[in-house]
C-alpha positions in Angstrom: 0.0 -0.2 0.1 1.8 3.5 -1.3 0.8 6.5 0.4 -1.4 8.9 -0.9 -0.4 12.8 -1.3 -3.1 15.5 -2.0 -2.7 18.6 -2.9 -4.3 22.1 -1.4 -4.1 25.2 -2.3 -3.9 26.9 -6.0 -0.9 27.7 -8.2 -2.9 29.7 -10.3 -4.8 31.7 -7.6 -1.1 32.6 -6.3 0.2 33.6 -9.6 -2.7 36.3 -10.1 -2.1 37.9 -6.5 1.3 38.7 -7.4 0.9 40.2 -10.4 -1.8 42.6 -8.9 0.7 42.4 -6.1 3.6 43.8 -8.4 0.8 45.8 -10.5 -0.1 47.7 -7.7 3.1 48.7 -6.2 4.8 49.6 -9.5 1.6 51.6 -10.0 1.8 53.3 -6.7 5.4 54.1 -7.3 4.6 55.5 -10.4 2.1 57.6 -9.2 4.2 59.2 -6.4 7.4 60.1 -8.9 5.1 61.9 -11.4 3.1 63.5 -8.5 6.6 64.5 -7.4 7.5 65.8 -10.5 4.5 68.1 -11.0 4.2 69.2 -7.4 0.8 67.5 -6.6 1.1 67.0 -2.9 -1.8 64.8 -2.6 -0.9 62.1 -5.0 2.9 62.0 -3.3 1.3 60.8 -0.2 -1.2 58.4 -2.4 1.0 56.8 -4.2 2.9 55.2 -1.4 -0.6 53.8 0.4 -1.1 52.5 -3.3 2.2 50.3 -3.2 1.8 49.4 0.6 -1.9 48.5 -0.2 -0.3 46.1 -3.1 2.3 44.5 -1.4 -0.1 44.0 2.1 -3.0 42.7 -0.3 -0.9 40.6 -2.2 0.7 38.9 0.5 -1.8 38.4 2.0 -3.8 36.7 -0.7 -0.8 34.5 -1.7 -0.1 33.5 1.8 -4.2 32.3 1.8 -3.4 30.5 -1.4 0.0 29.0 -0.6 0.5 25.2 -1.3 0.2 22.6 1.1 0.0 18.8 1.0 -1.4 16.4 3.1 0.6 13.1 2.6 -2.2 9.7 4.0 0.7 6.9 4.8 0.6 3.4 6.3 2.1 4.8 8.8 -0.1 7.8 9.6 -0.7 11.5 8.4 2.2 14.2 7.2 1.4 17.4 6.6 3.7 19.4 4.2 3.7 23.0 4.1 6.5 26.0 3.9 7.4 26.7 7.9 4.8 24.2 9.1 5.5 20.5 8.6 4.4 17.9 10.9 3.7 14.3 11.0 1.4 11.8 13.3 1.6 7.8 13.4 -1.8 6.0 13.6 -1.3 4.8 16.8 -1.2 8.4 18.3 -4.9 9.3 17.5 -8.1 7.4 18.5 -9.7 9.0 15.7 -9.6 11.0 12.7 -12.5 12.5 10.2 -13.5 15.5 7.9 -16.2 17.9 8.0 -17.1 20.5 5.5 -17.5 23.8 6.2 -20.6 26.2 4.1 -19.4 29.6 4.0 -18.9 32.0 1.2 -15.3 29.8 0.4 -16.1 26.4 1.2 -13.3 24.3 3.0 -12.6 21.6 4.5 -11.5 20.5 7.9 -9.5 17.2 8.9 -10.4 16.8 12.7 -7.6 14.8 15.0 -8.8 12.8 18.1 -5.7 12.2 20.0 -5.2 9.2 22.4 -4.0 11.3 25.2 -4.8 15.0 24.3 -1.7 16.6 27.1 0.8 14.7 25.4 -0.3 15.2 21.8 -0.2 18.8 22.1 2.4 19.1 24.1 4.6 16.9 21.1 2.8 18.7 18.3 2.3 22.2 19.0 2.0 23.4 15.7 -0.9 21.4 14.7 -3.9 24.4 15.6 -6.2 23.6 18.1 -9.2 25.1 18.7 -12.3 24.9 22.1 -13.0 22.1 19.8 -9.8 19.5 19.7 -7.5 19.6 16.5 -8.8 20.9 13.8 -6.6 21.9 10.6 -8.1 23.6 7.8 -7.2 21.7 4.1 -8.2 25.7 2.1 -10.6 24.4 -0.5 -12.6 20.8 -0.7 -11.0 19.7 -4.3 -9.3 17.0 -2.3 -12.1 15.7 -0.3 -12.7 12.9 -1.9 -9.6 11.5 -2.4 -8.8 12.2 1.3 -11.7 10.2 2.2 -10.6 7.2 0.1 -7.1 7.5 1.9 -8.2 7.7 5.1 -10.7 4.6 4.5 -7.5 2.1 2.8 -4.7 3.2 5.6 -6.4 4.0 8.7 -10.0 2.2 8.5 -9.9 1.4 12.2 -10.1 5.0 13.4 -12.0 6.6 11.0 -15.0 8.3 11.7 -16.1 9.5 8.0 -17.6 12.8 7.5 -18.8 14.5 10.7 -20.6 17.9 11.3 -19.0 21.1 10.9 -18.5 22.5 14.8 -20.2 25.9 15.1 -17.7 28.9 15.7 -14.9 27.7 13.5 
């Protein structure tokens, strides 16, 4: 039985965000220099604000669309993301489930139920924890069916299927 790798995030969306980020930043810089040359004081202040808005807004957009990978393998789960990587063996979990959120942009959530919650929280600090337990947001719901099949295949004894999404997440 081989590992199953499910990519989340969107490379095209990241490219569009980068183009918007660069475009707004360059527009702001050009506006600033043209305003300075003409002596328009108000436009000199608006140019840097447009450039700063482009940098911040495009950066946030690119971060939201960053590529992440969830690998389901016979040994457990592995999350690969720039800056945050973790792996959890199956024997440390008493249950794992999926949930879908019904917001304007639907997303898929992975719910991890540890056997020993205190030890799990101390060992896996990079796994997000909410008041409802350990929930990992998977950015979009495109890989949901493949993830469902992978969990049925590699962890049938602890996989709880698709559960209701808790309120507040």
